[in-house]
C-alpha positions as CSV (number, residue, x, y, z in Angstrom):
1,M,21.3,6.8,16.5
2,R,20.6,6.7,20.2
3,L,17.0,7.6,21.1
4,I,16.8,10.2,23.8
5,H,14.2,12.7,25.0
6,S,14.8,16.4,24.8
7,K,12.5,19.3,25.6
8,C,12.4,21.2,22.3
9,A,10.6,24.5,22.4
10,V,8.8,24.0,19.2
11,F,6.6,27.0,19.8
12,L,9.3,29.2,21.3
13,S,8.9,31.7,18.5
14,L,5.6,32.6,20.0
15,L,7.4,34.1,22.9
16,F,9.0,36.6,20.6
17,T,6.1,37.5,18.4
18,L,4.3,40.8,18.8
19,V,1.0,41.0,17.1
20,I,-0.6,44.4,16.6
21,T,-4.3,44.9,15.8
22,G,-5.2,48.5,15.4
23,N,-3.6,50.3,18.3
24,V,-3.9,47.3,20.7
25,Y,-0.9,45.1,21.4
26,A,-1.7,41.4,21.5
27,A,-0.9,39.7,24.8
28,T,0.6,36.3,25.7
29,L,-1.3,34.7,28.6
30,D,0.9,32.1,30.3
31,V,-0.6,28.9,31.7
32,C,1.3,26.6,34.1
33,K,0.5,24.2,36.9
34,S,1.5,26.7,39.5
35,G,3.0,30.2,39.8
36,C,1.4,31.7,36.7
37,A,-1.5,34.1,36.2
38,Y,-3.6,31.1,34.9
39,T,-3.5,27.5,36.0
40,T,-6.2,26.3,33.7
41,I,-6.3,26.7,29.9
42,Q,-10.0,27.6,29.9
43,A,-9.4,30.5,32.3
44,A,-6.8,31.9,30.0
45,I,-9.1,31.5,26.9
46,N,-11.9,33.3,28.8
47,A,-9.6,36.2,29.4
48,A,-8.0,36.3,25.9
49,A,-8.8,38.9,23.2
50,A,-8.4,38.6,19.5
51,G,-4.8,38.2,18.5
52,D,-3.7,36.9,21.9
53,T,-1.7,33.8,22.5
54,V,-2.5,31.3,25.3
55,L,0.9,29.7,26.0
56,V,0.7,26.5,28.0
57,D,3.7,25.1,30.0
58,D,4.4,21.4,30.4
59,G,2.0,19.2,32.3
60,V,-1.3,17.4,32.2
61,Y,-4.3,19.7,32.4
62,T,-7.5,17.9,33.3
63,E,-10.2,19.9,31.8
64,N,-12.6,20.3,28.8
65,I,-12.0,23.5,26.8
66,N,-14.1,25.6,24.5
67,L,-12.4,28.2,22.2
68,L,-15.5,30.4,22.3
69,G,-15.1,31.6,18.8
70,R,-12.1,33.7,19.6
71,A,-9.3,34.5,17.1
72,I,-6.5,33.4,19.4
73,T,-3.7,30.8,19.4
74,V,-3.7,28.2,22.1
75,A,-0.3,26.5,22.0
76,S,2.0,24.5,24.2
77,V,5.6,25.6,24.9
78,N,7.2,22.2,24.4
79,G,4.9,20.2,22.1
80,S,2.5,17.4,22.4
81,A,4.9,15.0,24.1
82,N,5.1,17.3,27.1
83,T,1.6,18.9,27.3
84,T,-1.7,17.0,27.6
85,I,-5.3,18.0,27.9
86,N,-7.1,15.2,29.6
87,G,-10.9,15.3,29.2
88,N,-11.5,13.0,32.2
89,A,-14.3,11.2,30.2
90,L,-16.5,14.2,30.8
91,G,-17.3,15.2,27.2
92,S,-15.3,16.4,24.2
93,V,-11.8,17.5,25.3
94,V,-11.8,20.4,22.9
95,T,-14.9,22.1,21.4
96,F,-15.2,24.5,18.5
97,N,-18.9,25.5,18.1
98,S,-18.9,29.3,17.6
99,G,-18.0,29.7,13.9
100,E,-14.2,29.8,14.5
101,N,-12.1,30.3,11.4
102,I,-8.4,29.8,10.5
103,T,-7.4,32.6,13.0
104,T,-8.3,30.3,15.8
105,K,-5.4,27.9,16.3
106,L,-4.7,24.9,18.5
107,E,-1.1,23.8,18.4
108,G,1.0,21.1,20.1
109,F,-1.1,19.1,22.5
110,T,-1.9,15.6,23.3
111,I,-5.8,15.4,23.4
112,L,-6.7,12.5,25.6
113,N,-9.5,10.7,27.4
114,G,-12.5,12.4,25.9
115,L,-15.9,10.7,26.0
116,A,-18.9,12.2,24.2
117,E,-21.7,11.4,21.9
118,N,-19.9,13.1,19.0
119,G,-16.2,14.2,18.9
120,G,-14.6,12.5,21.8
121,G,-11.3,14.3,21.3
122,I,-12.2,17.4,19.3
123,N,-15.7,18.4,18.2
124,C,-16.1,21.0,15.4
125,M,-19.6,22.1,14.6
126,A,-21.7,25.1,13.6
127,A,-19.5,26.1,10.7
128,S,-16.3,26.1,12.8
129,S,-13.1,25.8,10.8
130,P,-10.1,26.3,13.1
131,S,-6.4,25.4,12.5
132,I,-5.3,22.2,14.4
133,T,-1.6,21.6,14.2
134,D,1.0,19.3,15.7
135,C,-1.5,17.5,18.0
136,V,-1.8,13.9,19.1
137,V,-5.4,12.9,19.4
138,T,-5.5,9.6,21.2
139,G,-7.5,7.4,23.6
140,N,-10.8,9.2,23.0
141,Q,-14.3,7.7,22.4
142,A,-17.6,8.8,20.9
143,T,-20.8,6.8,21.4
144,N,-21.9,8.0,17.9
145,S,-19.5,9.8,15.6
146,G,-15.9,10.9,15.5
147,G,-13.9,9.1,18.2
148,G,-10.9,11.4,17.7
149,I,-12.3,14.3,15.7
150,N,-15.8,15.2,14.6
151,C,-16.6,17.8,11.9
152,V,-20.2,18.6,11.1
153,G,-22.5,21.5,10.1
154,S,-20.2,22.9,7.4
155,S,-17.2,22.8,9.6
156,S,-13.9,22.6,7.7
157,P,-10.9,22.7,10.0
158,A,-7.3,22.6,8.7
159,I,-5.7,19.6,10.4
160,N,-1.9,19.5,9.9
161,N,0.9,17.3,11.2
162,C,-1.4,15.5,13.7
163,Q,-1.5,11.9,14.9
164,I,-5.0,10.5,15.3
165,I,-4.5,7.1,17.0
166,N,-6.3,4.6,19.2
167,N,-9.7,6.2,19.2
168,L,-13.1,4.5,19.1
169,A,-16.6,5.4,17.8
170,Y,-19.6,3.8,16.1
171,D,-19.0,5.9,13.0
172,G,-15.6,7.3,12.1
173,G,-13.2,5.9,14.7
174,G,-10.5,8.3,14.0
175,L,-12.4,11.1,12.3
176,H,-16.0,11.7,11.2
177,C,-17.1,14.3,8.6
178,G,-20.7,15.1,7.9
179,N,-23.3,17.7,6.9
180,S,-21.3,19.6,4.2
181,S,-18.1,19.6,6.1
182,A,-14.8,19.8,4.1
183,P,-11.8,19.5,6.4
184,S,-8.3,19.4,5.0
185,I,-6.1,16.8,6.6
186,T,-2.4,17.1,5.7
187,H,0.7,15.2,6.9
188,C,-1.3,13.3,9.4
189,T,-1.1,9.7,10.7
190,I,-4.5,8.0,11.2
191,N,-3.6,4.8,12.9
192,N,-5.1,2.0,15.0
193,N,-8.6,3.5,15.3
194,E,-11.8,1.4,15.4
195,A,-15.4,2.0,14.4
196,G,-18.3,-0.3,15.4
197,F,-19.8,0.2,11.9
198,H,-18.5,2.7,9.4
199,G,-15.0,4.1,8.8
200,G,-12.4,2.8,11.1
201,G,-10.0,5.6,10.1
202,L,-12.4,8.1,8.7
203,G,-16.2,8.1,8.1
204,A,-17.6,10.7,5.6
205,H,-21.3,11.4,5.2
206,N,-22.4,14.1,2.7
207,S,-19.1,15.8,3.0
208,S,-15.9,16.6,1.0
209,P,-12.8,15.9,3.0
210,A,-9.3,16.3,1.4
211,I,-6.6,14.1,2.7
212,I,-3.1,14.9,1.6
213,K,0.3,13.3,2.3
214,S,-1.1,11.2,5.1
215,I,-0.9,7.6,6.3
216,I,-4.0,5.7,7.1
217,S,-3.2,2.3,8.6
218,N,-4.2,-0.4,11.0
219,N,-7.8,0.8,11.4
220,I,-10.8,-1.6,11.6
221,S,-14.5,-1.5,11.2
222,E,-17.5,-3.4,9.9
223,V,-17.5,-1.3,6.7
224,G,-14.6,0.7,5.3
225,G,-11.6,-0.3,7.5
226,G,-9.6,2.7,6.4
227,I,-12.2,5.1,5.0
228,A,-16.0,4.8,4.5
229,C,-17.8,7.3,2.2
230,N,-21.5,7.8,2.0
231,G,-22.8,10.4,-0.4
232,S,-19.4,12.1,-0.3
233,S,-16.7,13.5,-2.6
234,L,-13.4,12.6,-1.0
235,E,-10.1,13.7,-2.3
236,L,-7.0,11.6,-1.6
237,T,-3.6,12.7,-2.8
238,N,-0.1,11.3,-2.0
239,C,-1.5,9.0,0.8
240,I,-0.5,5.5,1.9
241,I,-3.5,3.4,3.0
242,S,-2.3,0.1,4.5
243,Y,-3.1,-2.7,6.9
244,N,-6.7,-1.7,7.4
245,S,-9.5,-4.3,7.7
246,A,-13.3,-4.5,7.3
247,Q,-15.5,-7.4,8.2
248,A,-17.8,-6.6,5.3
249,G,-16.7,-4.3,2.4
250,G,-13.8,-2.1,1.7
251,G,-10.6,-2.9,3.6
252,A,-9.0,0.4,2.5
253,I,-12.0,2.3,1.2
254,T,-15.7,1.7,0.7
255,C,-17.9,4.0,-1.4
256,N,-21.7,4.2,-1.2
257,T,-23.1,6.6,-3.8
258,S,-19.8,8.5,-3.5
259,F,-17.3,9.9,-5.9
260,P,-13.8,9.9,-4.5
261,T,-10.8,11.2,-6.4
262,I,-7.6,9.2,-5.6
263,I,-4.4,10.6,-7.0
264,N,-0.9,9.1,-6.5
265,C,-1.8,7.0,-3.6
266,T,-0.4,3.6,-2.4
267,I,-3.1,1.2,-1.3
268,S,-1.7,-2.0,0.0
269,S,-2.1,-4.9,2.5
270,N,-5.7,-4.1,3.4
271,H,-8.3,-6.9,3.9
272,A,-12.1,-7.2,3.8
273,G,-14.9,-9.6,3.1
274,V,-15.3,-8.0,-0.3
275,G,-13.2,-5.3,-1.9
276,G,-9.9,-5.6,-0.1
277,G,-8.7,-2.4,-1.7
278,I,-11.6,-0.4,-3.0
279,N,-15.3,-1.3,-2.7
280,G,-18.0,0.6,-4.6
281,I,-21.7,0.2,-4.2
282,N,-24.9,2.0,-5.2
283,S,-23.7,3.9,-8.3
284,S,-20.4,5.0,-6.9
285,L,-17.7,6.3,-9.3
286,P,-14.2,6.4,-7.9
287,V,-11.7,8.3,-10.1
288,V,-8.2,6.7,-9.6
289,K,-5.0,8.0,-11.2
290,N,-1.3,7.1,-10.8
291,T,-2.1,4.8,-7.9
292,I,-0.8,1.5,-6.6
293,L,-3.4,-1.2,-5.6
294,W,-1.3,-4.2,-4.6
295,G,-1.4,-7.0,-2.1
296,N,-4.9,-6.3,-0.8
297,T,-7.1,-9.4,-0.1
298,A,-10.8,-10.2,0.1
299,I,-12.4,-13.4,1.5
300,V,-15.2,-13.5,-1.1
301,V,-14.4,-11.4,-4.1
302,G,-12.4,-8.4,-5.3
303,D,-8.9,-8.5,-3.8
304,E,-8.1,-5.0,-5.2
305,I,-11.4,-3.7,-6.5
306,N,-15.0,-4.7,-6.1
307,L,-17.9,-2.9,-7.8
308,V,-21.6,-3.7,-7.5
309,S,-25.1,-2.1,-7.8
310,G,-24.3,0.1,-10.8
311,S,-20.9,1.3,-9.6
312,S,-17.9,1.8,-12.0
313,I,-14.4,3.1,-11.7
314,D,-12.2,5.4,-13.9
315,I,-8.7,4.1,-13.2
316,T,-5.7,4.8,-15.4
317,Y,-1.9,4.9,-15.2
318,S,-2.1,2.7,-12.1
319,D,-0.5,-0.6,-10.9
320,I,-3.3,-3.0,-10.0
321,G,-2.6,-6.5,-8.7
322,G,-4.3,-9.0,-11.1
323,G,-4.7,-6.2,-13.7
324,W,-7.6,-3.9,-14.6
325,A,-8.6,-2.4,-18.0
326,G,-7.5,1.2,-18.4
327,V,-5.1,3.4,-20.3
328,G,-1.5,3.1,-18.9
329,N,-2.5,0.5,-16.3
330,I,0.1,-2.2,-15.4
331,D,0.1,-5.4,-13.3
332,S,3.6,-5.8,-11.9
333,D,5.1,-6.1,-8.4
334,P,5.8,-2.5,-7.4
335,L,8.9,-3.6,-5.5
336,F,8.3,-1.8,-2.2
337,T,11.1,-1.5,0.3
338,G,9.3,-4.0,2.5
339,A,8.5,-4.6,6.2
340,G,5.8,-2.0,6.1
341,D,7.8,0.5,4.1
342,F,6.0,1.4,0.9
343,H,8.7,3.5,-0.7
344,L,9.7,2.2,-4.1
345,T,13.0,0.5,-4.7
346,G,15.2,0.7,-7.8
347,G,13.8,-1.3,-10.7
348,S,10.2,-0.8,-9.7
349,P,7.8,-0.8,-12.7
350,C,6.1,2.2,-11.1
351,I,9.1,4.5,-11.7
352,D,8.5,7.0,-14.6
353,T,5.2,5.4,-15.6
354,A,2.6,7.8,-14.2
355,L,0.9,10.5,-16.2
356,A,2.2,14.0,-15.6
357,T,-1.3,15.5,-16.1
358,Y,-2.5,14.2,-12.8
359,A,0.7,14.1,-10.8
360,P,1.1,16.5,-7.9
361,A,4.2,18.7,-7.6
362,D,5.8,16.6,-4.9
363,D,5.3,13.3,-3.0
364,I,4.3,12.1,0.5
365,D,7.8,13.0,1.7
366,D,7.7,16.6,0.2
367,E,10.2,15.5,-2.4
368,L,9.8,17.1,-5.8
369,R,8.3,15.2,-8.7
370,P,9.6,14.0,-11.1
371,Q,13.0,12.7,-9.9
372,G,13.7,10.8,-13.1
373,A,12.6,10.8,-16.7
374,G,8.9,10.8,-15.7
375,Y,6.5,10.8,-12.8
376,D,6.1,7.7,-10.6
377,I,3.0,5.8,-9.7
378,G,2.1,5.8,-6.0
379,A,2.6,8.1,-3.1
380,D,6.4,7.9,-3.2
381,E,8.6,9.4,-5.9
382,Y,11.7,7.3,-6.2
383,Y,15.1,8.9,-6.1
384,A,18.4,7.1,-6.5
385,A,20.2,8.1,-3.3
386,A,23.9,7.2,-3.6
387,M,24.8,4.6,-1.0
388,P,28.0,5.1,1.0
389,D,29.5,1.8,-0.3
390,T,29.0,2.7,-3.9
391,I,29.5,6.4,-4.2
392,T,32.6,7.6,-6.0
393,V,34.3,10.0,-3.7
394,K,37.5,12.1,-3.8
395,Q,38.0,11.3,-0.1
396,L,36.1,9.7,2.8
397,Y,35.8,12.2,5.6
398,T,34.8,11.1,9.0
399,E,33.9,13.7,11.5
400,D,35.6,13.9,14.9
401,A,33.7,13.7,18.2
402,A,32.6,17.4,17.8
403,G,31.0,16.6,14.4
404,I,33.7,18.5,12.4
405,W,35.3,17.8,9.0
406,N,38.2,19.8,7.7
407,I,37.9,20.0,4.0
408,N,39.6,22.1,1.2
409,F,37.0,23.5,-1.2
410,A,36.4,26.2,-3.7
411,A,33.3,28.5,-3.6
412,G,30.5,27.2,-5.8
413,D,31.6,23.5,-5.5
414,E,28.8,21.0,-5.3
415,I,28.9,18.8,-2.2
416,T,27.0,15.7,-1.5
417,V,26.7,14.3,2.0
418,N,25.7,10.6,2.3
419,T,25.1,8.9,5.6
420,A,22.9,6.4,7.4
421,I,20.4,7.2,10.1
422,T,19.2,4.5,12.4
423,I,15.9,4.8,14.2
424,T,15.2,2.8,17.3
425,G,11.7,2.9,18.9
426,D,8.2,1.6,18.7
427,P,7.7,-0.3,15.4
428,A,4.1,0.9,15.3
429,V,5.1,4.6,15.4
430,F,6.2,6.7,12.5
431,Y,9.2,9.1,12.9
432,D,10.5,12.0,10.9
433,M,14.2,12.4,10.1
434,Q,16.1,15.4,8.9
435,L,19.7,15.6,7.7
436,R,21.3,19.1,8.0
437,C,24.7,20.3,6.9
438,F,26.2,23.7,7.6
439,I,29.6,25.3,7.2
440,I,32.0,27.8,8.6
441,D,34.3,29.0,5.8
442,A,37.9,30.0,6.1
443,A,36.9,33.6,6.9
444,G,34.7,32.5,9.7
445,N,31.3,33.1,7.9
446,N,28.4,30.7,8.8
447,Y,26.3,29.2,6.1
448,L,23.4,26.6,6.3
449,L,24.3,24.4,3.4
450,G,20.9,22.7,3.4
451,A,18.5,20.4,5.0
452,R,16.5,17.4,3.8
453,L,13.4,16.1,5.5
454,Y,12.3,12.4,5.5
455,R,8.8,11.9,6.9
456,N,7.0,8.9,8.3
457,Y,9.6,6.2,8.7
458,T,9.3,3.2,11.0
459,P,12.4,2.0,13.0
460,G,15.2,0.8,10.9
461,T,18.4,2.0,9.1
462,Y,18.0,4.3,6.2
463,Y,20.5,5.8,3.8
464,V,20.0,9.6,3.4
465,Y,21.7,12.2,1.4
466,L,21.9,16.0,0.8
467,T,23.3,17.7,-2.2
468,A,23.8,21.5,-2.4
469,N,26.2,24.1,-3.8
470,L,28.7,25.8,-1.5
471,P,27.9,29.5,-1.5
472,L,29.7,31.6,-4.1
473,A,30.3,34.2,-1.4
474,A,32.1,31.7,0.8
475,A,35.8,32.1,1.3
476,S,37.8,29.3,-0.4
477,G,40.2,27.2,1.7
478,V,39.9,25.0,4.7
479,T,36.3,24.8,5.9
480,V,34.7,23.4,8.9
481,I,31.6,21.3,8.0
482,R,29.2,20.0,10.5
483,S,26.4,17.5,9.9
484,A,23.5,16.8,12.2
485,A,20.6,14.4,12.2
486,L,17.3,15.3,13.8
487,L,14.8,12.6,14.7
488,A,11.2,13.6,15.7
489,Q,7.8,12.1,16.4
490,G,5.2,14.7,15.6
491,T,6.5,18.0,17.1
492,S,8.7,16.3,19.7
493,L,12.4,16.2,19.1
494,L,13.6,12.8,20.2
495,D,17.3,12.9,19.2
496,R,19.9,15.2,17.8
497,S,23.1,13.6,16.7
498,T,26.2,14.4,14.7
499,L,27.1,11.9,12.0
500,A,29.9,10.3,10.1
501,A,29.3,10.5,6.4
502,Y,30.8,10.2,2.9
503,I,31.4,13.5,1.2
504,D,31.8,14.0,-2.5
505,I,33.0,17.4,-3.7
506,Q,32.7,18.1,-7.5
């Protein structure tokens, strides 16, 4: 697949949305570099009323904004790749400090070049709990806590589909949570952040963050390269924690008088002085279920797990390198795909060996669990995708230049499309792939046959498939079938291509 840039109006639907509150129609306030009513985002926020949308055109906006507690949406037109808020090292780039709730939304920006004592990129305080979606928080610094994002004072933002990368702080290089905050962090990438002391990826103090379907990788600190918990109750579900490092304890996670719950995670290739995977001190009690701890290393003691000062661990139905006592635990190579890809391969001992009681309904890629006879250990639920060179097909169909196959079918037939998608790009960046297939039947009716999303893949070639039933209402006969692959980074569409594929009609 050729990697090209395209302006994709991710938030275009906002242009056609009319919100009504009482008898007052919500407004859309347009912001652009010139020729609009507003040329700064803050000026539009100042003028906005509840229910309004501040819609920001492409460009770099050098300013520091405050959402002022308003129930508004501040969104870019074309996503974070095209719209940047540059804080110019003059404080937090974005501030929520007026008790905002989920009706205050920030969507589709690169948040860059903030410098503050706390929350270099985004600072949430005073019980502020906004929605932050499809943002890239990068290149920010805090002299104290939360280089990328800071959440304190019972602030619990919903952070979704964000990349938090290359930020720096003393505590919580990527994110910091403190003082009874409980943010939810879903489908995020927390990568290449640094903390001078505590929590390279995330530092938690007296807080209860929930991290779901996220990747925490390549972060560094003195203590807790990936995550550091102090007096906190962290929840981790369907996460991959890899390639983090700590000079002292806890390459992936360190717990100090903390009680994290870790469900169906993959913790691998982390490094520390002690406790390469999990480090527990001062009466900590991690609860770990259906999780892989493999290939972590420590200089002194505890490659996978280290427990001292009255700490213990409740770990069952997990795959631990070197073994660990517990019901359902195994000590076997999980057979990852390799080269930084922690998906399972066929024959992995982690397949079908997790306990259903703890397993979530789907995996890190949003694919349903279970795919086989039982649930799988780790963040990935293995599925046996048929490969083009082994699939039994009635006929190999290769589309023409317009992406069209002409196929005879009957309504209700099951169709499987198998193909390969190749990603070229930055090996340190994770991309999303989506395979789509839609038809025009013999009567000229249009049907979306289906779509399948593959999240967080590094560059390489991957075999993908899509299985669905042709609509019963479709007219039998010669059909035009089109296939498309979409490649994205965050909210930014990078490539849209038609594909050649193997098609099996049953």
